[in-house]
C-alpha positions, 0 to 999 in steps of 0.5 A: 499532531492528528493525521488520518492516513491509511485505511483503518476508517475507510477513508484514506490511502490505499485505494479507497474512494476520496474522503468526503472531507477532502472533496468538500474542501476542493469544492469549497475553493476556486484558485489553486497554485500549480507547481511544475518544473521545466527546463528553466526550474521550478515554477508556480502559478495561480489558476481558477479551477472547478472540481469535478468527479471522476466518470467513467471509472472501470469497475473496481477502480478508485473513484477520485476527483478531477479538477478543470482549469483554463490556460493557453498551451503556450504559457510556461506552465502550459508548455510544461504540463502539455507533455506526455505523462506530465505531472504538477504539485498544487495547493488551494486555500482561502486567504487571510485565515488565522493559523488556528483555524487554517484549512487548505489542501495539498495534492499532486497528479497528472495533467493533460488538455481535454479535447472532444466529449471529454472537453465539452463534459468538463466545460459544463462543470467549469461554467457551473462553477463560474457562471460569470463566464457565460454572462460575458460573451466576450470572456466566453469566447475567449475561454471557449478558444483557450485550452480546457485542462485535467488535473487529475489527483493521485494524492491529496492532503487536507490540512485542518488546524480547526480540528487540532494543530496539524491535523491532516487527512490523506488519500491517494489512488493506491 
């Protein structure tokens, strides 16, 4: 089983920038399954997401991807993720793949509801990924009234069986 982790190639854990293969895989998908836990136990839900790049990172800080998704703070997952320090795990992959070519992502990170300028900037990323939202006044208005969230991964794993069964490439914020 091939596994690229660590910093031997400059793309992996230990505070390196997120590898391009992982960024491409995040950009290639649109749906992630969020896993979280609340007072009733573990739960998972699917949400549409748009991948963006971290902005405003301090000098010397590790640059990583940021995922944006829309959901109401009143949903079960919204309530679970709205608390301070909220964390989630997630997967993203295309349906209907053969196991020999299976590719997908696993990750975990922190979540927060965006407001103000952060929300405005993230909303533009979301609309660029899902332009059909602007094509429907009703949908656009509904989504604009709903919370826009940021999931900031601190660990990501790309699985790509096309490069060999169990091939993995990992990244973490360090």
